[in-house]
ZAMI-976915 format. One record per atom (N, C-alpha, C): x, y, z. Coordinates in steps of 0.2 Angstrom, whole numbers, padded with zeros to 4 digits, always signed. Layout:
! residues N
XYZ;...
//
This chain:
! residues 380
+0008-0070+0162;+0014-0066+0159;+0014-0059+0161;+0020-0056+0162;+0021-0049+0163;+0024-0046+0157;+0020-0042+0153;+0022-0040+0147;+0023-0033+0147;+0029-0031+0144;+0031-0024+0144;+0029-0021+0136;+0026-0015+0136;+0025-0012+0129;+0028-0005+0129;+0033-0004+0124;+0036+0002+0123;+0031+0007+0119;+0029+0012+0122;+0024+0017+0119;+0026+0024+0120;+0033+0025+0118;+0036+0031+0121;+0032+0038+0119;+0030+0038+0113;+0027+0044+0110;+0020+0045+0111;+0016+0041+0114;+0009+0041+0113;+0006+0047+0117;+0009+0050+0122;+0006+0056+0125;+0008+0062+0122;+0012+0062+0116;+0013+0069+0113;+0007+0071+0110;+0006+0078+0109;+0000+0081+0106;-0001+0079+0099;+0004+0080+0095;+0003+0079+0088;+0006+0072+0086;+0001+0067+0086;+0003+0060+0085;+0004+0059+0077;+0008+0054+0076;+0008+0051+0069;+0007+0044+0069;+0008+0041+0063;+0006+0034+0062;+0008+0029+0067;+0014+0028+0069;+0016+0023+0074;+0013+0024+0080;+0012+0031+0082;+0009+0032+0089;+0002+0030+0089;-0002+0031+0084;-0009+0028+0084;-0009+0021+0084;-0005+0017+0081;-0005+0010+0080;-0004+0007+0087;+0001+0009+0091;+0002+0006+0098;-0003+0008+0102;-0006+0015+0102;-0011+0017+0106;-0017+0013+0105;-0019+0011+0099;-0025+0007+0098;-0024+0000+0100;-0018-0003+0099;-0017-0010+0101;-0018-0010+0109;-0015-0005+0112;-0015-0006+0120;-0023-0005+0122;-0026-0001+0119;-0033+0000+0121;-0037-0006+0120;-0036-0010+0114;-0040-0016+0113;-0037-0021+0118;-0031-0022+0119;-0028-0027+0124;-0032-0026+0131;-0033-0020+0132;-0036-0018+0139;-0043-0021+0139;-0046-0022+0133;-0053-0024+0132;-0053-0032+0132;-0048-0035+0129;-0049-0042+0128;-0045-0046+0133;-0040-0043+0136;-0036-0048+0141;-0036-0045+0148;-0039-0049+0152;-0039-0047+0159;-0035-0052+0163;-0031-0056+0160;-0027-0061+0164;-0020-0059+0164;-0017-0057+0159;-0010-0055+0159;-0009-0048+0162;-0003-0047+0164;-0001-0040+0167;+0003-0036+0162;+0001-0030+0161;+0005-0026+0156;+0008-0020+0160;+0014-0018+0157;+0017-0012+0159;+0019-0008+0153;+0015-0003+0152;+0016+0002+0146;+0020+0008+0148;+0026+0008+0145;+0031+0013+0146;+0030+0019+0141;+0029+0025+0144;+0028+0031+0140;+0032+0037+0142;+0034+0041+0138;+0037+0047+0140;+0032+0053+0142;+0034+0058+0146;+0029+0063+0148;+0027+0066+0142;+0020+0068+0142;+0017+0072+0137;+0010+0075+0139;+0008+0079+0135;+0002+0083+0137;-0005+0079+0136;-0005+0074+0131;-0011+0071+0130;-0011+0064+0134;-0014+0064+0139;-0015+0058+0143;-0020+0053+0141;-0019+0050+0135;-0024+0046+0131;-0024+0039+0134;-0020+0037+0138;-0021+0030+0141;-0022+0030+0149;-0026+0026+0151;-0027+0026+0159;-0026+0019+0161;-0024+0018+0168;-0023+0012+0171;-0029+0008+0171;-0029+0001+0170;-0034-0003+0172;-0031-0008+0177;-0035-0013+0179;-0033-0018+0184;-0027-0021+0183;-0026-0023+0176;-0020-0027+0175;-0015-0023+0170;-0017-0017+0168;-0013-0013+0164;-0010-0007+0167;-0004-0006+0168;-0001-0001+0171;+0003+0004+0167;+0001+0010+0167;+0004+0015+0162;+0009+0019+0166;+0015+0018+0164;+0021+0020+0168;+0025+0026+0164;+0025+0032+0167;+0028+0037+0163;+0035+0038+0166;+0040+0038+0161;+0047+0038+0163;+0051+0042+0159;+0056+0045+0162;+0061+0049+0159;+0059+0055+0155;+0062+0058+0150;+0061+0063+0146;+0059+0061+0139;+0058+0066+0134;+0056+0064+0128;+0061+0063+0123;+0068+0064+0124;+0073+0063+0119;+0074+0056+0118;+0072+0054+0111;+0071+0047+0110;+0077+0042+0111;+0083+0044+0109;+0088+0039+0110;+0090+0038+0117;+0090+0043+0121;+0092+0042+0128;+0086+0038+0132;+0080+0040+0130;+0074+0037+0133;+0075+0029+0131;+0076+0028+0125;+0075+0021+0123;+0081+0017+0125;+0087+0019+0125;+0093+0016+0126;+0095+0015+0134;+0093+0020+0138;+0095+0021+0145;+0089+0020+0149;+0084+0025+0148;+0079+0025+0153;+0074+0019+0153;+0073+0016+0147;+0068+0011+0146;+0071+0004+0149;+0078+0002+0147;+0080-0004+0150;+0080-0004+0158;+0082+0002+0161;+0082+0002+0168;+0075+0001+0171;+0069+0004+0167;+0063+0002+0170;+0061-0005+0169;+0063-0008+0163;+0061-0015+0161;+0064-0019+0167;+0070-0018+0169;+0074-0022+0174;+0070-0022+0181;+0067-0016+0182;+0064-0014+0188;+0057-0019+0189;+0054-0019+0183;+0047-0023+0183;+0047-0030+0182;+0053-0033+0181;+0054-0040+0180;+0049-0043+0175;+0050-0041+0169;+0046-0043+0164;+0048-0050+0161;+0043-0053+0158;+0044-0059+0154;+0045-0058+0147;+0042-0053+0144;+0043-0051+0137;+0042-0043+0136;+0046-0040+0132;+0046-0033+0130;+0044-0032+0123;+0039-0029+0122;+0037-0027+0115;+0039-0020+0113;+0044-0019+0109;+0045-0012+0106;+0042-0011+0100;+0038-0006+0099;+0033-0005+0094;+0035+0000+0088;+0041+0003+0088;+0042+0008+0084;+0049+0008+0080;+0050+0001+0077;+0056+0000+0073;+0062-0001+0077;+0063+0002+0083;+0070+0001+0086;+0068-0001+0093;+0074-0003+0097;+0073-0006+0103;+0080-0005+0107;+0080-0006+0113;+0087-0005+0117;+0092-0010+0115;+0098-0008+0114;+0103-0013+0112;+0105-0018+0117;+0105-0015+0123;+0107-0019+0129;+0101-0020+0134;+0098-0026+0133;+0092-0027+0137;+0091-0035+0137;+0090-0038+0143;+0090-0045+0145;+0083-0048+0144;+0078-0044+0143;+0071-0047+0143;+0070-0049+0135;+0067-0055+0135;+0065-0058+0128;+0061-0052+0124;+0063-0051+0118;+0061-0045+0114;+0057-0047+0108;+0051-0043+0107;+0047-0043+0101;+0048-0036+0098;+0049-0036+0092;+0050-0029+0089;+0045-0029+0083;+0041-0023+0083;+0037-0021+0077;+0042-0017+0073;+0043-0020+0067;+0047-0016+0062;+0042-0015+0056;+0040-0008+0056;+0035-0006+0052;+0037-0006+0045;+0044-0005+0044;+0047-0005+0037;+0054-0004+0038;+0058-0005+0032;+0065-0004+0032;+0067+0001+0027;+0063+0006+0027;+0064+0012+0022;+0071+0015+0024;+0073+0015+0030;+0079+0018+0032;+0086+0014+0029;+0084+0008+0026;+0090+0004+0023;+0090+0005+0016;+0085+0008+0013;+0084+0010+0006;+0088+0016+0004;+0089+0017-0002;+0093+0023-0004;+0089+0030-0002;+0093+0034+0001;+0090+0040+0004;+0090+0046-0001;+0084+0049-0001;+0083+0055-0006;+0087+0061-0003;+0091+0063-0007;+0096+0068-0005;+0092+0075-0004;+0086+0075-0007;+0082+0082-0007;+0078+0083+0000;+0079+0077+0004;+0075+0078+0010;+0079+0082+0015;+0077+0088+0017;+0080+0093+0021;+0078+0093+0028;+0073+0088+0030;+0070+0088+0037;+0076+0085+0042;+0078+0089+0046;+0083+0087+0051;+0080+0081+0055;+0073+0082+0058;+0070+0077+0062;+0070+0070+0058;+0068+0070+0052;+0068+0064+0048;+0075+0061+0046;+0080+0065+0045;+0086+0063+0044;+0090+0060+0050;+0089+0063+0056;+0091+0060+0062;+0088+0054+0064;+0082+0053+0062;+0078+0047+0064;+0081+0041+0059;+0082+0043+0053;+0085+0038+0048;+0091+0036+0050;+0096+0040+0052;+0102+0038+0055;+0102+0034+0061;+0098+0036+0066;+0097+0032+0072;+0095+0025+0070;+0090+0024+0066;+0088+0017+0064;+0093+0013+0061;+0097+0016+0056;+0102+0013+0053;+0107+0010+0058;+0109+0014+0063;+0114+0012+0068;+0111+0006+0073;+0104+0007+0075;+0102+0003+0080;+0099-0004+0077;+0095-0004+0072;+0091-0010+0070;+0096-0016+0069;+0101-0015+0065;+0105-0021+0064;+0108-0024+0070;+0109-0020+0075;+0111-0023+0082;+0106-0027+0086;+0100-0025+0084;+0095-0029+0089;+0091-0034+0085;+0092-0035+0079;+0087-0040+0075;+0089-0047+0077;+0095-0049+0079;+0096-0056+0081;+0094-0057+0088;+0093-0052+0092;+0090-0053+0098;+0083-0054+0099;+0079-0053+0093;+0072-0053+0094;+0069-0060+0093;+0065-0061+0098;+0061-0068+0097;+0057-0068+0091;+0053-0062+0090;+0049-0062+0084;+0050-0054+0081;+0049-0054+0075;+0049-0047+0072;+0042-0047+0068;+0038-0042+0071;+0032-0041+0068;+0032-0036+0062;+0029-0037+0057;+0028-0031+0052;+0020-0031+0050;+0019-0026+0046;+0011-0025+0045;+0008-0026+0038;+0012-0029+0034;+0009-0031+0028;+0013-0037+0025;+0010-0041+0020;+0014-0046+0017;+0020-0044+0013;+0018-0038+0010;+0024-0035+0006;+0030-0033+0010;+0029-0030+0016;+0034-0028+0020;+0038-0034+0023;+0034-0039+0025;+0037-0045+0028;+0042-0048+0023;+0040-0049+0016;+0044-0052+0011;+0050-0048+0010;+0049-0041+0010;+0054-0036+0009;+0060-0037+0015;+0057-0038+0021;+0062-0039+0027;+0066-0045+0026;+0062-0051+0024;+0065-0057+0024;+0071-0057+0018;+0069-0054+0013;+0074-0054+0007;+0080-0049+0008;+0079-0044+0011;+0084-0039+0012;+0089-0040+0018;+0085-0043+0024;+0089-0043+0030;+0090-0051+0031;+0088-0055+0027;+0089-0062+0028;+0087-0065+0035;+0081-0063+0037;+0078-0065+0043;+0074-0072+0041;+0075-0077+0045;+0072-0083+0044;+0064-0082+0045;+0060-0085+0040;+0053-0083+0040;+0050-0085+0047;+0052-0090+0050;+0049-0093+0056;+0050-0087+0062;+0054-0083+0061;+0055-0077+0066;+0051-0071+0064;+0048-0071+0059;+0043-0066+0056;+0036-0067+0058;+0033-0062+0059;+0025-0062+0060;+0022-0056+0056;+0017-0057+0053;+0013-0052+0049;+0007-0051+0053;+0005-0045+0055;-0001-0043+0059;-0003-0036+0056;-0009-0036+0052;-0011-0030+0049;-0013-0025+0054;-0013-0019+0053;-0015-0013+0057;-0023-0013+0056;-0026-0009+0060;-0034-0008+0059;-0035+0000+0058;-0041+0002+0059;-0043+0009+0059;-0048+0010+0065;-0049+0016+0067;-0053+0017+0072;-0061+0017+0070;-0065+0015+0074;-0072+0014+0073;-0076+0020+0071;-0073+0026+0073;-0077+0032+0071;-0075+0034+0064;-0071+0031+0061;-0071+0032+0053;-0076+0028+0050;-0082+0032+0048;-0088+0029+0045;-0091+0034+0042;-0096+0033+0037;-0100+0038+0034;-0104+0042+0039;-0104+0049+0039;-0107+0053+0043;-0111+0058+0040;-0116+0061+0043;-0121+0065+0040;-0119+0073+0042;-0119+0074+0048;-0118+0081+0050;-0110+0082+0051;-0107+0085+0046;-0100+0086+0046;-0098+0094+0046;-0103+0098+0044;-0101+0105+0042;-0097+0109+0048;-0099+0107+0054;-0096+0111+0060;-0089+0110+0061;-0087+0104+0058;-0080+0102+0059;-0076+0104+0053;-0078+0102+0047;-0074+0103+0041;-0073+0111+0040;-0078+0115+0042;-0078+0122+0041;-0072+0126+0045;-0070+0122+0050;-0064+0124+0053;-0058+0124+0049;-0058+0120+0044;-0052+0119+0039;-0053+0122+0032;-0059+0122+0030;-0060+0123+0023;-0067+0126+0022;-0069+0130+0017;-0075+0134+0017;-0081+0129+0015;-0080+0125+0009;-0085+0121+0006;-0083+0114+0006;-0088+0109+0005;-0086+0102+0004;-0085+0101-0003;-0083+0094-0004;-0082+0092-0011;-0075+0094-0014;-0070+0094-0010;-0063+0095-0011;-0059+0089-0012;-0053+0089-0015;-0049+0083-0014;-0045+0084-0008;-0043+0079-0005;-0039+0079+0002;-0033+0075+0001;-0027+0078+0003;-0021+0075+0002;-0017+0076+0009;-0014+0071+0011;-0010+0071+0017;-0003+0072+0015;-0001+0077+0012;+0006+0078+0010;+0011+0081+0015;+0017+0079+0015;+0022+0082+0019;+0029+0082+0015;+0034+0084+0019;+0040+0085+0015;+0044+0078+0014;+0042+0073+0017;+0045+0067+0016;+0044+0065+0008;+0050+0064+0005;+0049+0062-0002;+0045+0056-0004;+0044+0051+0000;+0040+0045-0001;+0033+0047-0002;+0031+0053+0001;+0024+0055+0001;+0022+0057-0006;+0027+0059-0010;+0026+0060-0017;+0022+0067-0018;+0023+0072-0014;+0019+0078-0014;+0020+0082-0021;+0026+0082-0023;+0028+0086-0029;+0024+0083-0035;+0024+0077-0037;+0021+0074-0043;+0013+0075-0042;+0011+0074-0035;+0004+0075-0034;+0001+0082-0036;+0005+0087-0034;+0003+0094-0036;+0004+0095-0043;+0009+0092-0046;+0009+0093-0054;+0002+0090-0057;+0000+0084-0054;-0006+0081-0056;-0012+0085-0055;-0012+0089-0049;-0017+0093-0048;-0018+0099-0052;-0012+0101-0054;-0011+0107-0059;-0015+0105-0066;-0013+0099-0068;-0016+0096-0074;-0023+0095-0074;-0026+0093-0068;-0033+0092-0067;-0036+0099-0067;-0034+0104-0064;-0037+0111-0065;-0037+0113-0072;-0033+0112-0076;-0033+0114-0083;-0039+0110-0087;-0041+0104-0085;-0046+0101-0088;-0053+0101-0085;-0053+0102-0079;-0059+0102-0075;-0063+0108-0076;-0070+0107-0077;-0074+0113-0076;-0077+0115-0069;-0076+0110-0065;-0078+0111-0058;-0072+0114-0054;-0066+0112-0055;-0060+0115-0052;-0060+0115-0044;-0061+0109-0042;-0061+0108-0034;-0055+0110-0031;-0056+0112-0024;-0050+0114-0020;-0046+0108-0018;-0040+0109-0016;-0036+0104-0013;-0034+0105-0006;-0037+0101-0002;-0035+0102+0006;-0029+0098+0007;-0024+0101+0010;-0017+0098+0011;-0016+0099+0018;-0014+0094+0022;-0012+0094+0029;-0004+0093+0029;-0002+0096+0035;+0005+0095+0036;+0010+0097+0031;+0009+0102+0028;+0014+0105+0023;+0016+0112+0024;+0023+0113+0024;+0025+0120+0025;+0025+0124+0019;+0023+0131+0020;+0022+0135+0014;+0028+0136+0010;+0034+0136+0013;+0040+0137+0010;+0041+0131+0005;+0040+0125+0007;+0041+0119+0003;+0036+0119-0003;+0030+0121-0001;+0025+0122-0007;+0027+0127-0012;+0030+0133-0010;+0032+0138-0015;+0038+0135-0019;+0042+0131-0016;+0048+0128-0020;+0045+0123-0026;+0040+0119-0024;+0037+0115-0029;+0034+0119-0035;+0030+0124-0033;+0026+0128-0038;+0031+0131-0042;+0037+0134-0040;+0042+0138-0044;+0045+0133-0048;+0047+0127-0046;+0051+0123-0050;+0047+0120-0056;+0041+0119-0055;+0037+0116-0060;+0032+0121-0064;+0033+0127-0062;+0029+0132-0066;+0021+0131-0065;+0019+0129-0059;+0012+0128-0059;+0008+0133-0054;+0009+0139-0056;+0006+0144-0052;-0001+0144-0052;-0004+0140-0057;-0012+0140-0057;-0015+0136-0051;-0011+0132-0047;-0013+0129-0041;-0014+0133-0035;-0010+0139-0035;-0010+0142-0029;-0016+0145-0026;-0021+0147-0030;-0027+0150-0027;-0032+0144-0025;-0030+0138-0027;-0035+0133-0025;-0033+0128-0020;-0027+0129-0017;-0025+0125-0011;-0026+0128-0005;-0028+0124+0000;-0030+0126+0007;-0025+0122+0011;-0021+0125+0015;-0017+0122+0020;-0018+0124+0027;-0022+0120+0031;-0023+0122+0038;-0018+0120+0043;-0013+0116+0041;-0008+0113+0045;-0010+0107+0048;-0008+0105+0054;-0010+0099+0057;-0017+0098+0058;-0020+0092+0056;-0027+0091+0057;-0028+0085+0063;-0031+0087+0068;-0031+0082+0074;-0035+0076+0072;-0033+0070+0074;-0036+0064+0072;-0043+0063+0073;-0046+0066+0078;-0053+0066+0080;-0057+0070+0074;-0054+0075+0071;-0058+0078+0066;-0057+0075+0059;-0053+0070+0058;-0052+0067+0051;-0058+0064+0049;-0062+0060+0053;-0068+0057+0050;-0072+0062+0046;-0073+0068+0049;-0077+0074+0046;-0074+0076+0039;-0067+0077+0040;-0063+0079+0034;-0064+0074+0028;-0063+0067+0029;-0064+0062+0024;-0071+0063+0021;-0076+0063+0026;-0083+0063+0024;-0085+0069+0019;-0082+0074+0021;-0084+0080+0017;-0080+0081+0010;-0075+0077+0010;-0071+0077+0004;-0074+0073-0002;-0072+0076-0008;-0075+0072-0014;-0071+0066-0015;-0064+0066-0014;-0060+0060-0015;-0054+0061-0011;-0050+0056-0009;-0044+0056-0005;-0038+0054-0010;-0033+0058-0010;-0027+0056-0014;-0022+0053-0009;-0020+0046-0010;-0015+0043-0006;-0010+0040-0011;-0006+0045-0014;-0002+0043-0020;+0005+0043-0018;+0007+0039-0012;+0014+0038-0010;+0018+0034-0015;+0024+0035-0014;+0029+0031-0018;+0030+0024-0014;+0029+0024-0008;+0031+0018-0004;+0027+0019+0003;+0023+0013+0005;+0020+0013+0011;+0021+0006+0014;+0022+0005+0020;+0022-0002+0023;+0015-0005+0024;+0010+0000+0025;+0003-0002+0026;-0001+0003+0023;-0003+0009+0027;-0007+0014+0024;-0013+0015+0028;-0013+0017+0034;-0019+0017+0038;-0024+0023+0035;-0022+0028+0033;-0026+0033+0030;-0030+0031+0024;-0027+0026+0020;-0031+0023+0015;-0037+0019+0017;-0037+0016+0023;-0042+0012+0026;-0047+0017+0029;-0045+0022+0032;-0049+0027+0035;-0054+0031+0030;-0051+0033+0024;-0055+0036+0019;-0060+0031+0017;-0058+0025+0015;-0062+0020+0013;-0068+0018+0017;-0067+0018+0024;-0072+0017+0029;-0077+0022+0029;-0075+0028+0027;-0079+0034+0027;-0084+0034+0021;-0082+0030+0016;-0086+0030+0010;-0083+0035+0005;-0077+0037+0006;-0074+0042+0001;-0069+0038-0004;-0070+0039-0010;-0066+0036-0015;-0059+0038-0014;-0054+0033-0016;-0047+0034-0015;-0043+0033-0021;-0039+0038-0023;-0034+0036-0028;-0028+0035-0025;-0025+0029-0026;-0019+0026-0022;-0014+0023-0027;-0009+0021-0025;-0003+0019-0029;-0003+0011-0030;+0000+0009-0036;+0001+0002-0037;+0007-0001-0035;+0010+0003-0030;+0017+0001-0027;+0016-0002-0020;+0022-0005-0018;+0023-0008-0011;+0016-0011-0008;+0014-0009-0002;+0008-0012+0001;+0002-0010-0001;+0001-0005-0005;-0005-0001-0006;-0010-0006-0010;-0008-0009-0015;-0013-0014-0018;-0015-0020-0014;-0011-0022-0009;-0013-0027-0004;-0018-0024+0001;-0017-0018+0003;-0022-0016+0008;-0028-0013+0004;-0027-0009-0001;-0033-0006-0005;-0037-0012-0009;-0034-0017-0011;-0038-0022-0015;-0037-0021-0022;-0038-0026-0026;-0038-0026-0033;-0043-0022-0036;-0048-0020-0033;-0053-0016-0036;-0052-0008-0035;-0047-0007-0031;-0046+0000-0029;-0043+0004-0035;-0043+0011-0035;-0040+0015-0040;-0033+0015-0039;-0029+0011-0043;-0022+0010-0042;-0018+0013-0048;-0014+0018-0047;-0011+0022-0052;-0003+0022-0051;+0000+0023-0056;+0008+0024-0056;+0009+0030-0052;+0012+0030-0046;+0013+0037-0043;+0018+0041-0046;+0022+0039-0050;+0027+0043-0054;+0025+0046-0060;+0018+0045-0062;+0015+0048-0068;+0009+0052-0066;+0011+0059-0066;+0006+0064-0064;+0000+0063-0069;+0001+0061-0075;-0005+0061-0080;-0010+0056-0077;-0008+0050-0075;-0012+0045-0072;-0016+0047-0066;-0013+0051-0062;-0016+0053-0056;-0022+0058-0058;-0020+0063-0063;-0025+0068-0065;-0031+0065-0069;-0029+0060-0073;-0034+0056-0076;-0040+0053-0072;-0037+0050-0066;-0042+0047-0062;-0046+0052-0058;-0043+0058-0056;-0047+0063-0053;-0052+0066-0057;-0051+0066-0064;-0056+0069-0069;-0061+0063-0070;-0059+0057-0070;-0064+0052-0071;-0069+0051-0065;-0067+0052-0059;-0071+0052-0053;-0076+0058-0054;-0074+0063-0057;-0078+0069-0057;-0084+0069-0063;-0082+0065-0068;-0087+0065-0074;-0091+0059-0074;-0088+0053-0071;-0091+0047-0072;-0095+0045-0065;-0101+0047-0064;-0105+0046-0058;-0105+0039-0056;-0106+0034-0061;-0107+0027-0059;-0100+0024-0056;-0095+0026-0059;-0088+0025-0057;-0087+0027-0050;-0089+0033-0049;-0088+0036-0042;-0092+0033-0037;-0098+0031-0038;-0102+0027-0033;-0100+0020-0032;-0097+0017-0037;-0094+0010-0037;-0088+0010-0032;-0084+0016-0033;-0078+0016-0029;-0080+0017-0021;-0085+0021-0020;-0087+0022-0013;-0089+0015-0010;-0093+0011-0014;-0095+0004-0011;-0089-0001-0010;-0084+0000-0015;-0078-0005-0015;-0074-0003-0009;-0074+0003-0007;-0070+0005-0001;-0073+0003+0005;-0080+0004+0006;-0083+0002+0012;-0083-0005+0013;-0083-0009+0008;-0083-0016+0009;-0076-0019+0011;-0071-0016+0007;-0064-0017+0009;-0062-0016+0016;-0064-0010+0019;-0062-0008+0025;-0065-0013+0031;-0070-0017+0029;-0073-0021+0034;-0068-0027+0036;-0063-0028+0032;-0058-0033+0033;-0053-0032+0038;-0053-0026+0041;-0048-0024+0045;-0051-0021+0052;-0048-0022+0057;-0050-0019+0063;-0045-0019+0069;-0045-0015+0073;-0040-0015+0079;-0041-0021+0083;-0047-0023+0084;-0049-0029+0088;-0045-0035+0085;-0045-0036+0078;-0042-0042+0075;-0034-0041+0076;-0032-0035+0076;-0025-0034+0077;-0023-0036+0084;-0026-0034+0089;-0025-0035+0096;-0025-0043+0097;-0030-0046+0095;-0031-0053+0096;-0025-0057+0093;-0023-0055+0087;-0017-0058+0084;-0010-0057+0088;-0010-0051+0091;-0004-0049+0095;-0004-0053+0101;-0010-0054+0105;-0010-0057+0111;-0008-0065+0110;-0011-0067+0104;-0009-0074+0102;-0001-0075+0101;+0002-0070+0098;+0009-0070+0097;+0013-0070+0104;+0011-0065+0108;+0014-0065+0115;+0014-0072+0118;+0008-0075+0118;+0007-0082+0121;+0012-0087+0118;+0012-0087+0111;+0017-0091+0108;+0024-0090+0110;+0026-0084+0110;+0033-0083+0112;+0035-0085+0119;+0030-0083+0123;+0031-0085+0130;+0032-0093+0131;+0028-0097+0128;+0028-0104+0128;+0035-0107+0126;+0038-0103+0122;+0045-0105+0119;+0050-0104+0124;+0049-0100+0129;+0054-0098+0134;+0056-0103+0139;+0062-0104+0141;+0063-0108+0146;+0060-0106+0153;+0057-0111+0156;+0054-0110+0163;+0047-0107+0162;+0044-0107+0156;+0037-0105+0154;+0032-0109+0158;+0027-0106+0161;+0022-0110+0165;+0016-0110+0161;+0016-0109+0154;+0010-0110+0150;+0011-0116+0146;+0006-0120+0147;+0006-0127+0144;+0003-0127+0137;
//
């Protein structure tokens, strides 16, 4: 097979969830498959994180403006390399493309009611682009991959996709997320002392930043320890608005916001944290949930969407719309040592169920299945 993989953003410096997923999938495919030929299409970028191997060719094409790259530059490259299958990995794909298509549709949040308080131009433009493109490509897809049973059923119900055209393949997490001993040199670049709460908040309303900060304010009023809260990816102006709206000035001296945290530093950040807050309103999978668990860090997460499926029934599952529940679990972890230790072990055991190797093996099997279904396939 000649397999194309769209990985447009993996060379950018500040990667996000979908970038890491396709990056790890490609690296694992390079390890397990030496028979098929791969053509990985990326946009120019500073982080050259993928290298050619004998049967995997990294092809840098075009510029980084996503709609033009995906709708014009990518189809031209696909035609040039005479592919058997094209796998588009980030929710969208070229509208006009003759190659049999596999699409990873991580979620369909873009079809759900839009939070009018979201002022991010980048997120709003992405939302609009997906709403325009996805309905036009779904019927062209040989398979639609998604990343949890929750999201698979959600897509089937809302888009009326036949179940036989759907595939569910769990994400994994990187092997360097594990319990570590010597972490001070890294975490001290971000925060002075260990034993803090860690929260990957941002301005996307689904991340539930406002209610989480209200919960933190309640925690501070009850706790005798008063642990710091380390927050990544949050703008100071956005934080100020939350504090003023909710009259929670008491949190300001206790919050540390270092900006973007590079992925290679995250294992050290999780390991030196007291607990990780993953209190989203909605997730299709939740890789950070697994990363924290794999480091032996207790996680407070939500009882909605995919999070109970990924975290498991023994995880700390709260109603993310109830700050009192979040605060209560923060306090319980602090004063109940047996509960705290049990949650560490629960997380470590749960994380063992997932790996990028398993993800890549299932992905390769799907490629082979789709190829066998094509006319003139030479796989028996």
